[in-house]
N, C-alpha and C positions, 0 to 999 in steps of 0.2 A: 504494500499499500504506499502510496506516495506521500510526502509528509504535508502537515497543515501547521502553518505558521500564524500564532494568534499574537497580534501587536498590542498586548495588555500584560500587566503583571498577574491576571488571573490564571489559575493551574486547574488544568482540566487531563483526564488520563488521554494518552496517545495524541496529546495537542503539543506542538513546542511553542514555547513563549518566546518571543522576539520584544524586549521591552526598549523599544525605539525612543521612547521619551520617559520623563520622570514627572512627578507633580509636585510643585513647590507650593506652599499656603502661604495667604498673604493677610495677616493678622489686622484687626481693625478695631476701632473703639465704638461702634456703631450701638447706639440703643434701639434695640429689636423691639422693646416694648411699645415703640413707635407705630407699630406695623400690627394690621390685622391679619394679613396673611403673607406666607412666603411661597414663592414659585421655585422649584426644585427640578432641574433637568438633566442631574448628574449626581452620582453617589460621591463624586468628589467634592461636590458643595456642601454635602452633609459631613464628610469628615473634615474639612477644612473648618466648618463652621464648629464643630467639636475641639477644635485645637484652640480655641480663644475664646468661646463664649456659648454657654449651654442653655441660654435661656431662648433659643431656638424651640427647642423642645415643647415650649408653652403655647407656640403660637400654630394656627391650622397651615399645614403645608399642602401644596397642590403638586402633585407628584408628574413628570410627563409620561410614567409607563410605571407597568406594574413592579418591574424589579427595582426601579428606585423606590417606589414605594414600600416595598419589602425593607429596604436597607433603612429608610426613615423610621418605620415600626422598630425594626431591630436596635436603632440607636435610642430609642425612647422618646421618638417624636410622635404626633398627631398627623394622620393624614386625613384631609377633609376631601381630597378628590383626586382621582387617577386617571389620567389621559387615556382615550383610547387607542389613538392612531400612532402614537410614539414618536412622530414629527413634528420639530420645533414650530414651525409656523401653522400647522393644523392645529396643534395643542393650543395656540393662542386663540384660534377661532372658538375652541372648546371654554375657555376660559372667561371670554368677554361676558356672558351672562351671569356668571357665578362671582366676578370680582367688581362688579358695578358697587358704587358707596362705601368700597373698602380701600384702605392704604395698604398698598402691597410692595413688596420686596423681592425682587428678583436676585437670585444668590447666583453668581455665575463664574465662567473663568475670565481671564483676561480678554480672551479671544473666542467669540462665538459665532458660529455659523448662521443661524436662524435670524430673522425678523422680527423675533416675539414682541419686543418692548415697544416698536414704533406701530405693529399691528393693535396693540393695545391702548396705545396712546391715540389711535386714530378713533377709539371708540371712547374717548374722555376717561379711561381708568387710570386711577391714580398710582402710578408705578413708577418705583425707583430701582436702581440698580446698586449691589454692591459685590466688587470682584474679590473674591477670596481667595483664588488660586491660579495658577499657570502651569502650562505645560513647556519643559524645556527639552530639547532633543539630549538623547543620552551619548556624548561624545565617545565614551568607554566601551561601547557596543563592538565587539569584533566577530561576531557569528556570520557563517557564511548561509547563503539561501541555497539549497540543493534544487538543481532543475526539475520540471515536472511537478512541483509542489502548489499548494493553495495558500494563498496570502489573505487574512482575514483584517480588514481596516477598520478599525473601531471608531474613529474621529476624525476631523480636518487634521489634527495635529499630527496623526500618525500617519497619516499621509505624506507631510509635509517632512516629516522626521525620516520617513524611510527612503524617500526620493533622495533625500540629503546623502543617505549612506549607501543604496543600493541603485543598482540598474535593473531595468525591465527586460526581459525576453520573452519569446512567445510560447516557451514552454511553461510558463506560468500562469496560474488562473487568480482572478481577484475577485474577492465578496466584500461588499461594503456593509455596514450595520443599518444604514437607512439613507433615504434620499436626499438629504441635506449632507450627510458626509460624501456620497457619490456626487455631486457637484463639483468636489474638490479634487477628484481624478484627473490626471492628465488625460488630454481629449484622444489621444490614440491608443488609450487601455481599454478594453472592453471589462466590464465586471457584473456582477449579481449581486442583487440588493435582496437582504434578508427578509422574510415575510413579516417577522417582528423584531424591533430595535432591542435585542437581547442577544448577549454572545452566544447562549444556548441553541437558539435559532439560527445564528451565524454558523457555529460549529455542525449542527445538522445537514445545512446546506452544503457545507462544505464537504463533510463525508460522501454525500449523496454523488458530488461532483468528482471525487477520486475512486468513485467505485469502478 
């Protein structure tokens, strides 16, 4: 069976981890009690909040997808709503009727791929942004990619860091975790999109492709 490389630090049986980037937390003195709701689109937002302020656990969280919601609950937070589509811009449309008359904080990375905030503001949602983490390419990575392998791209940052380090060839297959991530793939590379924005679904798809 050809290798499957997951561009993430999550461990799965028979899957090769390729940590092309690392997460750095960005502490803040924000007063979370000012907000009625939190928008969470990544588990890293939760872990980064945990590193400097536990008050987030008392505020209703609106999670982009089931896996994110599970992490919120596991870390002691309150899940008010879980998105159905798992995609940033579609998630914004789901949130619009739910966040009216609320003061909202979107906890996010330094760089984000979706247009979520602008979409909410277009509908007069009172939303602010808090940057709590960033991704940096892992310069110490020295692993080699075997030909005829499948690569799972888990974010726009994973794409950027991968192609800073590796060259593509026609023997490789690409899977992206969602439509937004797919927009950052080089134009000349064909890829498959996971049916759900979860690592597990990406891996299932990769295994089907490598049969």
